[in-house]
CHARMM internal coordinates of N, CA and C (Angstrom, degrees):
IC EDIT
DIST 1 N 1 CA 1.4384
DIST 1 CA 1 C 1.5216
ANGL 1 N 1 CA 1 C 109.29
DIST 1 C 2 N 1.3037
ANGL 1 CA 1 C 2 N 116.83
DIHE 1 N 1 CA 1 C 2 N 150.02
DIST 2 N 2 CA 1.4599
ANGL 1 C 2 N 2 CA 119.26
DIHE 1 CA 1 C 2 N 2 CA 177.85
DIST 2 CA 2 C 1.5230
ANGL 2 N 2 CA 2 C 110.66
DIHE 1 C 2 N 2 CA 2 C -66.27
DIST 2 C 3 N 1.3169
ANGL 2 CA 2 C 3 N 117.43
DIHE 2 N 2 CA 2 C 3 N 154.13
DIST 3 N 3 CA 1.4691
ANGL 2 C 3 N 3 CA 120.52
DIHE 2 CA 2 C 3 N 3 CA -178.94
DIST 3 CA 3 C 1.5315
ANGL 3 N 3 CA 3 C 113.92
DIHE 2 C 3 N 3 CA 3 C -58.01
DIST 3 C 4 N 1.3278
ANGL 3 CA 3 C 4 N 117.67
DIHE 3 N 3 CA 3 C 4 N -23.44
DIST 4 N 4 CA 1.4653
ANGL 3 C 4 N 4 CA 120.26
DIHE 3 CA 3 C 4 N 4 CA 179.72
DIST 4 CA 4 C 1.5264
ANGL 4 N 4 CA 4 C 112.59
DIHE 3 C 4 N 4 CA 4 C -76.38
DIST 4 C 5 N 1.3333
ANGL 4 CA 4 C 5 N 118.05
DIHE 4 N 4 CA 4 C 5 N -13.90
DIST 5 N 5 CA 1.4555
ANGL 4 C 5 N 5 CA 121.72
DIHE 4 CA 4 C 5 N 5 CA 178.70
DIST 5 CA 5 C 1.5266
ANGL 5 N 5 CA 5 C 108.12
DIHE 4 C 5 N 5 CA 5 C -86.80
DIST 5 C 6 N 1.3212
ANGL 5 CA 5 C 6 N 117.34
DIHE 5 N 5 CA 5 C 6 N 112.98
DIST 6 N 6 CA 1.4556
ANGL 5 C 6 N 6 CA 121.63
DIHE 5 CA 5 C 6 N 6 CA -175.79
DIST 6 CA 6 C 1.5266
ANGL 6 N 6 CA 6 C 112.92
DIHE 5 C 6 N 6 CA 6 C -80.41
DIST 6 C 7 N 1.3294
ANGL 6 CA 6 C 7 N 118.35
DIHE 6 N 6 CA 6 C 7 N -12.59
DIST 7 N 7 CA 1.4700
ANGL 6 C 7 N 7 CA 122.85
DIHE 6 CA 6 C 7 N 7 CA 179.71
DIST 7 CA 7 C 1.5224
ANGL 7 N 7 CA 7 C 110.66
DIHE 6 C 7 N 7 CA 7 C 44.92
DIST 7 C 8 N 1.3184
ANGL 7 CA 7 C 8 N 116.72
DIHE 7 N 7 CA 7 C 8 N 59.00
DIST 8 N 8 CA 1.4552
ANGL 7 C 8 N 8 CA 121.49
DIHE 7 CA 7 C 8 N 8 CA -176.61
DIST 8 CA 8 C 1.5186
ANGL 8 N 8 CA 8 C 113.47
DIHE 7 C 8 N 8 CA 8 C -90.71
DIST 8 C 9 N 1.3182
ANGL 8 CA 8 C 9 N 118.09
DIHE 8 N 8 CA 8 C 9 N -7.05
DIST 9 N 9 CA 1.4529
ANGL 8 C 9 N 9 CA 121.17
DIHE 8 CA 8 C 9 N 9 CA -175.31
DIST 9 CA 9 C 1.5275
ANGL 9 N 9 CA 9 C 109.56
DIHE 8 C 9 N 9 CA 9 C -140.07
DIST 9 C 10 N 1.3215
ANGL 9 CA 9 C 10 N 116.16
DIHE 9 N 9 CA 9 C 10 N 139.46
DIST 10 N 10 CA 1.4615
ANGL 9 C 10 N 10 CA 121.96
DIHE 9 CA 9 C 10 N 10 CA 174.70
DIST 10 CA 10 C 1.5200
ANGL 10 N 10 CA 10 C 106.86
DIHE 9 C 10 N 10 CA 10 C -120.90
DIST 10 C 11 N 1.3200
ANGL 10 CA 10 C 11 N 117.55
DIHE 10 N 10 CA 10 C 11 N 125.94
DIST 11 N 11 CA 1.4596
ANGL 10 C 11 N 11 CA 122.60
DIHE 10 CA 10 C 11 N 11 CA -179.44
DIST 11 CA 11 C 1.5144
ANGL 11 N 11 CA 11 C 108.95
DIHE 10 C 11 N 11 CA 11 C -107.17
DIST 11 C 12 N 1.3155
ANGL 11 CA 11 C 12 N 117.00
DIHE 11 N 11 CA 11 C 12 N 137.22
DIST 12 N 12 CA 1.4670
ANGL 11 C 12 N 12 CA 122.29
DIHE 11 CA 11 C 12 N 12 CA 177.41
DIST 12 CA 12 C 1.5258
ANGL 12 N 12 CA 12 C 109.65
DIHE 11 C 12 N 12 CA 12 C -86.45
DIST 12 C 13 N 1.3388
ANGL 12 CA 12 C 13 N 115.66
DIHE 12 N 12 CA 12 C 13 N 133.42
DIST 13 N 13 CA 1.4572
ANGL 12 C 13 N 13 CA 122.08
DIHE 12 CA 12 C 13 N 13 CA 175.33
DIST 13 CA 13 C 1.5130
ANGL 13 N 13 CA 13 C 108.65
DIHE 12 C 13 N 13 CA 13 C -127.54
DIST 13 C 14 N 1.3104
ANGL 13 CA 13 C 14 N 116.80
DIHE 13 N 13 CA 13 C 14 N 144.70
DIST 14 N 14 CA 1.4551
ANGL 13 C 14 N 14 CA 122.36
DIHE 13 CA 13 C 14 N 14 CA 178.10
DIST 14 CA 14 C 1.5216
ANGL 14 N 14 CA 14 C 107.51
DIHE 13 C 14 N 14 CA 14 C -103.60
DIST 14 C 15 N 1.3286
ANGL 14 CA 14 C 15 N 115.33
DIHE 14 N 14 CA 14 C 15 N 126.59
DIST 15 N 15 CA 1.4635
ANGL 14 C 15 N 15 CA 121.57
DIHE 14 CA 14 C 15 N 15 CA 177.81
DIST 15 CA 15 C 1.5212
ANGL 15 N 15 CA 15 C 106.64
DIHE 14 C 15 N 15 CA 15 C -100.05
DIST 15 C 16 N 1.3509
ANGL 15 CA 15 C 16 N 118.45
DIHE 15 N 15 CA 15 C 16 N 110.28
DIST 16 N 16 CA 1.4547
ANGL 15 C 16 N 16 CA 120.16
DIHE 15 CA 15 C 16 N 16 CA -178.14
DIST 16 CA 16 C 1.5328
ANGL 16 N 16 CA 16 C 112.30
DIHE 15 C 16 N 16 CA 16 C -59.79
DIST 16 C 17 N 1.3076
ANGL 16 CA 16 C 17 N 115.77
DIHE 16 N 16 CA 16 C 17 N 145.06
DIST 17 N 17 CA 1.4559
ANGL 16 C 17 N 17 CA 122.10
DIHE 16 CA 16 C 17 N 17 CA 178.01
DIST 17 CA 17 C 1.5240
ANGL 17 N 17 CA 17 C 109.55
DIHE 16 C 17 N 17 CA 17 C -54.12
DIST 17 C 18 N 1.3109
ANGL 17 CA 17 C 18 N 116.46
DIHE 17 N 17 CA 17 C 18 N 136.13
DIST 18 N 18 CA 1.4584
ANGL 17 C 18 N 18 CA 122.04
DIHE 17 CA 17 C 18 N 18 CA 179.55
DIST 18 CA 18 C 1.5206
ANGL 18 N 18 CA 18 C 114.37
DIHE 17 C 18 N 18 CA 18 C 91.89
DIST 18 C 19 N 1.3388
ANGL 18 CA 18 C 19 N 117.73
DIHE 18 N 18 CA 18 C 19 N -8.21
DIST 19 N 19 CA 1.4608
ANGL 18 C 19 N 19 CA 121.27
DIHE 18 CA 18 C 19 N 19 CA 177.99
DIST 19 CA 19 C 1.5233
ANGL 19 N 19 CA 19 C 109.33
DIHE 18 C 19 N 19 CA 19 C -69.47
DIST 19 C 20 N 1.3185
ANGL 19 CA 19 C 20 N 117.32
DIHE 19 N 19 CA 19 C 20 N 131.52
DIST 20 N 20 CA 1.4588
ANGL 19 C 20 N 20 CA 120.92
DIHE 19 CA 19 C 20 N 20 CA 178.33
DIST 20 CA 20 C 1.5190
ANGL 20 N 20 CA 20 C 109.56
DIHE 19 C 20 N 20 CA 20 C -79.78
DIST 20 C 21 N 1.3378
ANGL 20 CA 20 C 21 N 115.32
DIHE 20 N 20 CA 20 C 21 N 128.97
DIST 21 N 21 CA 1.4575
ANGL 20 C 21 N 21 CA 121.79
DIHE 20 CA 20 C 21 N 21 CA 178.87
DIST 21 CA 21 C 1.5232
ANGL 21 N 21 CA 21 C 109.01
DIHE 20 C 21 N 21 CA 21 C -134.97
DIST 21 C 22 N 1.3106
ANGL 21 CA 21 C 22 N 116.01
DIHE 21 N 21 CA 21 C 22 N 159.94
DIST 22 N 22 CA 1.4603
ANGL 21 C 22 N 22 CA 122.16
DIHE 21 CA 21 C 22 N 22 CA 171.10
DIST 22 CA 22 C 1.5175
ANGL 22 N 22 CA 22 C 106.48
DIHE 21 C 22 N 22 CA 22 C -107.68
DIST 22 C 23 N 1.3175
ANGL 22 CA 22 C 23 N 116.56
DIHE 22 N 22 CA 22 C 23 N 127.82
DIST 23 N 23 CA 1.4616
ANGL 22 C 23 N 23 CA 122.89
DIHE 22 CA 22 C 23 N 23 CA -176.20
DIST 23 CA 23 C 1.5139
ANGL 23 N 23 CA 23 C 107.50
DIHE 22 C 23 N 23 CA 23 C -119.94
DIST 23 C 24 N 1.3310
ANGL 23 CA 23 C 24 N 117.03
DIHE 23 N 23 CA 23 C 24 N 125.85
DIST 24 N 24 CA 1.4546
ANGL 23 C 24 N 24 CA 118.85
DIHE 23 CA 23 C 24 N 24 CA -177.74
DIST 24 CA 24 C 1.5139
ANGL 24 N 24 CA 24 C 112.52
DIHE 23 C 24 N 24 CA 24 C -160.20
DIST 24 C 25 N 1.3026
ANGL 24 CA 24 C 25 N 114.70
DIHE 24 N 24 CA 24 C 25 N -165.30
DIST 25 N 25 CA 1.4561
ANGL 24 C 25 N 25 CA 122.49
DIHE 24 CA 24 C 25 N 25 CA -176.94
DIST 25 CA 25 C 1.5263
ANGL 25 N 25 CA 25 C 109.96
DIHE 24 C 25 N 25 CA 25 C -111.38
DIST 25 C 26 N 1.3155
ANGL 25 CA 25 C 26 N 116.18
DIHE 25 N 25 CA 25 C 26 N 137.15
DIST 26 N 26 CA 1.4561
ANGL 25 C 26 N 26 CA 121.81
DIHE 25 CA 25 C 26 N 26 CA 178.58
DIST 26 CA 26 C 1.5320
ANGL 26 N 26 CA 26 C 109.37
DIHE 25 C 26 N 26 CA 26 C -67.01
DIST 26 C 27 N 1.3195
ANGL 26 CA 26 C 27 N 115.93
DIHE 26 N 26 CA 26 C 27 N 131.50
DIST 27 N 27 CA 1.4708
ANGL 26 C 27 N 27 CA 121.14
DIHE 26 CA 26 C 27 N 27 CA 177.70
DIST 27 CA 27 C 1.5283
ANGL 27 N 27 CA 27 C 109.77
DIHE 26 C 27 N 27 CA 27 C -78.06
DIST 27 C 28 N 1.3266
ANGL 27 CA 27 C 28 N 117.72
DIHE 27 N 27 CA 27 C 28 N 153.90
DIST 28 N 28 CA 1.4678
ANGL 27 C 28 N 28 CA 119.91
DIHE 27 CA 27 C 28 N 28 CA 175.68
DIST 28 CA 28 C 1.5304
ANGL 28 N 28 CA 28 C 110.94
DIHE 27 C 28 N 28 CA 28 C -64.88
DIST 28 C 29 N 1.3000
ANGL 28 CA 28 C 29 N 116.29
DIHE 28 N 28 CA 28 C 29 N 149.83
DIST 29 N 29 CA 1.4619
ANGL 28 C 29 N 29 CA 121.38
DIHE 28 CA 28 C 29 N 29 CA 175.34
DIST 29 CA 29 C 1.5249
ANGL 29 N 29 CA 29 C 106.31
DIHE 28 C 29 N 29 CA 29 C -127.68
DIST 29 C 30 N 1.3051
ANGL 29 CA 29 C 30 N 115.45
DIHE 29 N 29 CA 29 C 30 N 91.47
DIST 30 N 30 CA 1.4650
ANGL 29 C 30 N 30 CA 121.31
DIHE 29 CA 29 C 30 N 30 CA -173.41
DIST 30 CA 30 C 1.5292
ANGL 30 N 30 CA 30 C 112.94
DIHE 29 C 30 N 30 CA 30 C -61.84
DIST 30 C 31 N 1.3282
ANGL 30 CA 30 C 31 N 116.97
DIHE 30 N 30 CA 30 C 31 N -36.44
DIST 31 N 31 CA 1.4658
ANGL 30 C 31 N 31 CA 120.46
DIHE 30 CA 30 C 31 N 31 CA -179.00
DIST 31 CA 31 C 1.5240
ANGL 31 N 31 CA 31 C 111.74
DIHE 30 C 31 N 31 CA 31 C -59.96
DIST 31 C 32 N 1.3350
ANGL 31 CA 31 C 32 N 117.29
DIHE 31 N 31 CA 31 C 32 N -34.35
DIST 32 N 32 CA 1.4550
ANGL 31 C 32 N 32 CA 121.27
DIHE 31 CA 31 C 32 N 32 CA 179.76
DIST 32 CA 32 C 1.5211
ANGL 32 N 32 CA 32 C 111.70
DIHE 31 C 32 N 32 CA 32 C -95.40
DIST 32 C 33 N 1.3202
ANGL 32 CA 32 C 33 N 117.73
DIHE 32 N 32 CA 32 C 33 N -1.33
DIST 33 N 33 CA 1.4610
ANGL 32 C 33 N 33 CA 120.74
DIHE 32 CA 32 C 33 N 33 CA -179.32
DIST 33 CA 33 C 1.5185
ANGL 33 N 33 CA 33 C 112.79
DIHE 32 C 33 N 33 CA 33 C 71.11
DIST 33 C 34 N 1.3279
ANGL 33 CA 33 C 34 N 116.81
DIHE 33 N 33 CA 33 C 34 N 28.66
DIST 34 N 34 CA 1.4614
ANGL 33 C 34 N 34 CA 121.85
DIHE 33 CA 33 C 34 N 34 CA -178.90
DIST 34 CA 34 C 1.5236
ANGL 34 N 34 CA 34 C 109.11
DIHE 33 C 34 N 34 CA 34 C -103.01
DIST 34 C 35 N 1.3495
ANGL 34 CA 34 C 35 N 117.62
DIHE 34 N 34 CA 34 C 35 N 128.42
DIST 35 N 35 CA 1.4588
ANGL 34 C 35 N 35 CA 120.54
DIHE 34 CA 34 C 35 N 35 CA -174.52
DIST 35 CA 35 C 1.5240
ANGL 35 N 35 CA 35 C 114.85
DIHE 34 C 35 N 35 CA 35 C -78.17
DIST 35 C 36 N 1.3249
ANGL 35 CA 35 C 36 N 118.73
DIHE 35 N 35 CA 35 C 36 N -18.13
DIST 36 N 36 CA 1.4601
ANGL 35 C 36 N 36 CA 120.07
DIHE 35 CA 35 C 36 N 36 CA -175.93
DIST 36 CA 36 C 1.5187
ANGL 36 N 36 CA 36 C 110.48
DIHE 35 C 36 N 36 CA 36 C 75.92
DIST 36 C 37 N 1.3283
ANGL 36 CA 36 C 37 N 115.93
DIHE 36 N 36 CA 36 C 37 N -168.11
DIST 37 N 37 CA 1.4543
ANGL 36 C 37 N 37 CA 121.35
DIHE 36 CA 36 C 37 N 37 CA 176.33
DIST 37 CA 37 C 1.5116
ANGL 37 N 37 CA 37 C 114.94
DIHE 36 C 37 N 37 CA 37 C 98.46
DIST 37 C 38 N 1.3266
ANGL 37 CA 37 C 38 N 119.07
DIHE 37 N 37 CA 37 C 38 N -13.86
DIST 38 N 38 CA 1.4652
ANGL 37 C 38 N 38 CA 120.87
DIHE 37 CA 37 C 38 N 38 CA 179.50
DIST 38 CA 38 C 1.5236
ANGL 38 N 38 CA 38 C 110.11
DIHE 37 C 38 N 38 CA 38 C -77.20
DIST 38 C 39 N 1.2990
ANGL 38 CA 38 C 39 N 117.00
DIHE 38 N 38 CA 38 C 39 N 161.19
DIST 39 N 39 CA 1.4635
ANGL 38 C 39 N 39 CA 121.73
DIHE 38 CA 38 C 39 N 39 CA 177.34
DIST 39 CA 39 C 1.5280
ANGL 39 N 39 CA 39 C 109.15
DIHE 38 C 39 N 39 CA 39 C -80.26
DIST 39 C 40 N 1.3244
ANGL 39 CA 39 C 40 N 115.40
DIHE 39 N 39 CA 39 C 40 N 141.04
DIST 40 N 40 CA 1.4579
ANGL 39 C 40 N 40 CA 119.86
DIHE 39 CA 39 C 40 N 40 CA 174.26
DIST 40 CA 40 C 1.5124
ANGL 40 N 40 CA 40 C 109.21
DIHE 39 C 40 N 40 CA 40 C -135.92
DIST 40 C 41 N 1.3218
ANGL 40 CA 40 C 41 N 115.30
DIHE 40 N 40 CA 40 C 41 N 147.88
DIST 41 N 41 CA 1.4607
ANGL 40 C 41 N 41 CA 121.75
DIHE 40 CA 40 C 41 N 41 CA 177.41
DIST 41 CA 41 C 1.5192
ANGL 41 N 41 CA 41 C 107.38
DIHE 40 C 41 N 41 CA 41 C -124.68
DIST 41 C 42 N 1.3263
ANGL 41 CA 41 C 42 N 115.71
DIHE 41 N 41 CA 41 C 42 N 129.48
DIST 42 N 42 CA 1.4629
ANGL 41 C 42 N 42 CA 121.39
DIHE 41 CA 41 C 42 N 42 CA 176.91
DIST 42 CA 42 C 1.5168
ANGL 42 N 42 CA 42 C 107.51
DIHE 41 C 42 N 42 CA 42 C -111.07
DIST 42 C 43 N 1.3334
ANGL 42 CA 42 C 43 N 116.09
DIHE 42 N 42 CA 42 C 43 N 128.58
DIST 43 N 43 CA 1.4560
ANGL 42 C 43 N 43 CA 121.88
DIHE 42 CA 42 C 43 N 43 CA 178.13
DIST 43 CA 43 C 1.5244
ANGL 43 N 43 CA 43 C 106.92
DIHE 42 C 43 N 43 CA 43 C -108.48
DIST 43 C 44 N 1.3590
ANGL 43 CA 43 C 44 N 117.59
DIHE 43 N 43 CA 43 C 44 N 105.26
DIST 44 N 44 CA 1.4688
ANGL 43 C 44 N 44 CA 120.06
DIHE 43 CA 43 C 44 N 44 CA -177.47
DIST 44 CA 44 C 1.5281
ANGL 44 N 44 CA 44 C 113.58
DIHE 43 C 44 N 44 CA 44 C -60.38
DIST 44 C 45 N 1.3303
ANGL 44 CA 44 C 45 N 117.13
DIHE 44 N 44 CA 44 C 45 N -28.96
DIST 45 N 45 CA 1.4584
ANGL 44 C 45 N 45 CA 121.06
DIHE 44 CA 44 C 45 N 45 CA -178.82
DIST 45 CA 45 C 1.5327
ANGL 45 N 45 CA 45 C 108.66
DIHE 44 C 45 N 45 CA 45 C -120.34
DIST 45 C 46 N 1.3535
ANGL 45 CA 45 C 46 N 118.64
DIHE 45 N 45 CA 45 C 46 N 79.16
DIST 46 N 46 CA 1.4636
ANGL 45 C 46 N 46 CA 120.77
DIHE 45 CA 45 C 46 N 46 CA -174.65
DIST 46 CA 46 C 1.5275
ANGL 46 N 46 CA 46 C 114.67
DIHE 45 C 46 N 46 CA 46 C -64.68
DIST 46 C 47 N 1.3311
ANGL 46 CA 46 C 47 N 117.91
DIHE 46 N 46 CA 46 C 47 N -12.50
DIST 47 N 47 CA 1.4653
ANGL 46 C 47 N 47 CA 120.09
DIHE 46 CA 46 C 47 N 47 CA 176.92
DIST 47 CA 47 C 1.5277
ANGL 47 N 47 CA 47 C 111.00
DIHE 46 C 47 N 47 CA 47 C -63.90
DIST 47 C 48 N 1.3455
ANGL 47 CA 47 C 48 N 117.49
DIHE 47 N 47 CA 47 C 48 N -18.41
DIST 48 N 48 CA 1.4573
ANGL 47 C 48 N 48 CA 122.21
DIHE 47 CA 47 C 48 N 48 CA 179.93
DIST 48 CA 48 C 1.5325
ANGL 48 N 48 CA 48 C 111.84
DIHE 47 C 48 N 48 CA 48 C -76.52
DIST 48 C 49 N 1.3319
ANGL 48 CA 48 C 49 N 117.45
DIHE 48 N 48 CA 48 C 49 N -18.41
DIST 49 N 49 CA 1.4605
ANGL 48 C 49 N 49 CA 121.09
DIHE 48 CA 48 C 49 N 49 CA -176.33
DIST 49 CA 49 C 1.5229
ANGL 49 N 49 CA 49 C 111.31
DIHE 48 C 49 N 49 CA 49 C -69.56
DIST 49 C 50 N 1.3166
ANGL 49 CA 49 C 50 N 114.54
DIHE 49 N 49 CA 49 C 50 N 147.98
DIST 50 N 50 CA 1.4552
ANGL 49 C 50 N 50 CA 120.72
DIHE 49 CA 49 C 50 N 50 CA 174.66
DIST 50 CA 50 C 1.5236
ANGL 50 N 50 CA 50 C 107.08
DIHE 49 C 50 N 50 CA 50 C -117.79
DIST 50 C 51 N 1.3194
ANGL 50 CA 50 C 51 N 116.20
DIHE 50 N 50 CA 50 C 51 N 135.01
DIST 51 N 51 CA 1.4652
ANGL 50 C 51 N 51 CA 119.66
DIHE 50 CA 50 C 51 N 51 CA -178.09
DIST 51 CA 51 C 1.5220
ANGL 51 N 51 CA 51 C 110.05
DIHE 50 C 51 N 51 CA 51 C -69.36
DIST 51 C 52 N 1.3269
ANGL 51 CA 51 C 52 N 115.32
DIHE 51 N 51 CA 51 C 52 N 132.22
DIST 52 N 52 CA 1.4621
ANGL 51 C 52 N 52 CA 121.05
DIHE 51 CA 51 C 52 N 52 CA 178.69
DIST 52 CA 52 C 1.5127
ANGL 52 N 52 CA 52 C 111.34
DIHE 51 C 52 N 52 CA 52 C -82.49
DIST 52 C 53 N 1.3212
ANGL 52 CA 52 C 53 N 115.39
DIHE 52 N 52 CA 52 C 53 N -179.40
DIST 53 N 53 CA 1.4618
ANGL 52 C 53 N 53 CA 121.49
DIHE 52 CA 52 C 53 N 53 CA -177.37
DIST 53 CA 53 C 1.5197
ANGL 53 N 53 CA 53 C 113.02
DIHE 52 C 53 N 53 CA 53 C -87.16
DIST 53 C 54 N 1.3189
ANGL 53 CA 53 C 54 N 116.96
DIHE 53 N 53 CA 53 C 54 N -22.14
DIST 54 N 54 CA 1.4640
ANGL 53 C 54 N 54 CA 119.70
DIHE 53 CA 53 C 54 N 54 CA -168.80
DIST 54 CA 54 C 1.5189
ANGL 54 N 54 CA 54 C 113.17
DIHE 53 C 54 N 54 CA 54 C -103.85
DIST 54 C 55 N 1.3059
ANGL 54 CA 54 C 55 N 114.85
DIHE 54 N 54 CA 54 C 55 N 139.82
DIST 55 N 55 CA 1.4530
ANGL 54 C 55 N 55 CA 123.80
DIHE 54 CA 54 C 55 N 55 CA 169.33
DIST 55 CA 55 C 1.5202
ANGL 55 N 55 CA 55 C 106.40
DIHE 54 C 55 N 55 CA 55 C -131.16
DIST 55 C 56 N 1.3157
ANGL 55 CA 55 C 56 N 115.46
DIHE 55 N 55 CA 55 C 56 N 131.22
DIST 56 N 56 CA 1.4535
ANGL 55 C 56 N 56 CA 119.62
DIHE 55 CA 55 C 56 N 56 CA 178.55
DIST 56 CA 56 C 1.5197
ANGL 56 N 56 CA 56 C 108.69
DIHE 55 C 56 N 56 CA 56 C -113.39
DIST 56 C 57 N 1.3102
ANGL 56 CA 56 C 57 N 115.81
DIHE 56 N 56 CA 56 C 57 N 136.76
DIST 57 N 57 CA 1.4536
ANGL 56 C 57 N 57 CA 120.79
DIHE 56 CA 56 C 57 N 57 CA 173.65
DIST 57 CA 57 C 1.5206
ANGL 57 N 57 CA 57 C 106.74
DIHE 56 C 57 N 57 CA 57 C -103.78
DIST 57 C 58 N 1.2956
ANGL 57 CA 57 C 58 N 116.13
DIHE 57 N 57 CA 57 C 58 N 129.68
DIST 58 N 58 CA 1.4636
ANGL 57 C 58 N 58 CA 121.12
DIHE 57 CA 57 C 58 N 58 CA -174.79
DIST 58 CA 58 C 1.5248
ANGL 58 N 58 CA 58 C 110.56
DIHE 57 C 58 N 58 CA 58 C -88.98
DIST 58 C 59 N 1.3091
ANGL 58 CA 58 C 59 N 116.43
DIHE 58 N 58 CA 58 C 59 N 130.20
DIST 59 N 59 CA 1.4510
ANGL 58 C 59 N 59 CA 122.14
DIHE 58 CA 58 C 59 N 59 CA 175.14
DIST 59 CA 59 C 1.5270
ANGL 59 N 59 CA 59 C 106.18
DIHE 58 C 59 N 59 CA 59 C -131.21
DIST 59 C 60 N 1.3046
ANGL 59 CA 59 C 60 N 117.24
DIHE 59 N 59 CA 59 C 60 N 115.93
DIST 60 N 60 CA 1.4558
ANGL 59 C 60 N 60 CA 120.04
DIHE 59 CA 59 C 60 N 60 CA -175.81
DIST 60 CA 60 C 1.5093
ANGL 60 N 60 CA 60 C 109.74
DIHE 59 C 60 N 60 CA 60 C 66.52
DIST 60 C 61 N 1.3196
ANGL 60 CA 60 C 61 N 117.32
DIHE 60 N 60 CA 60 C 61 N -126.50
DIST 61 N 61 CA 1.4578
ANGL 60 C 61 N 61 CA 120.65
DIHE 60 CA 60 C 61 N 61 CA -178.19
DIST 61 CA 61 C 1.5137
ANGL 61 N 61 CA 61 C 113.15
DIHE 60 C 61 N 61 CA 61 C -109.53
DIST 61 C 62 N 1.3462
ANGL 61 CA 61 C 62 N 118.50
DIHE 61 N 61 CA 61 C 62 N 1.21
DIST 62 N 62 CA 1.4690
ANGL 61 C 62 N 62 CA 119.45
DIHE 61 CA 61 C 62 N 62 CA -178.27
DIST 62 CA 62 C 1.5254
ANGL 62 N 62 CA 62 C 110.45
DIHE 61 C 62 N 62 CA 62 C -111.60
DIST 62 C 63 N 1.3189
ANGL 62 CA 62 C 63 N 114.20
DIHE 62 N 62 CA 62 C 63 N 151.13
DIST 63 N 63 CA 1.4640
ANGL 62 C 63 N 63 CA 120.19
DIHE 62 CA 62 C 63 N 63 CA 177.48
DIST 63 CA 63 C 1.5092
ANGL 63 N 63 CA 63 C 108.75
DIHE 62 C 63 N 63 CA 63 C -84.81
DIST 63 C 64 N 1.3218
ANGL 63 CA 63 C 64 N 116.93
DIHE 63 N 63 CA 63 C 64 N 138.03
DIST 64 N 64 CA 1.4598
ANGL 63 C 64 N 64 CA 121.06
DIHE 63 CA 63 C 64 N 64 CA 173.96
DIST 64 CA 64 C 1.5023
ANGL 64 N 64 CA 64 C 108.22
DIHE 63 C 64 N 64 CA 64 C -130.44
DIST 64 C 65 N 1.3180
ANGL 64 CA 64 C 65 N 116.08
DIHE 64 N 64 CA 64 C 65 N 146.29
DIST 65 N 65 CA 1.4707
ANGL 64 C 65 N 65 CA 120.80
DIHE 64 CA 64 C 65 N 65 CA 178.60
DIST 65 CA 65 C 1.5076
ANGL 65 N 65 CA 65 C 108.60
DIHE 64 C 65 N 65 CA 65 C -96.79
END
COOR INIT
IC SEED 1 N 1 CA 1 C
IC BUILD
């Protein structure tokens, strides 16, 4: 994510069984000083997603509800 994105909230989404997704590894982004390596999932048809019950607000390095 770009440095301007504070990533202060994490939203839970449910991916219904049988939904086609692309699962891979985040590439490094040298311009932003990001090393990459994290897991990422791309859902080509996001209309299939169902909103989950949980939202986490990030404070420091721990998740809080």
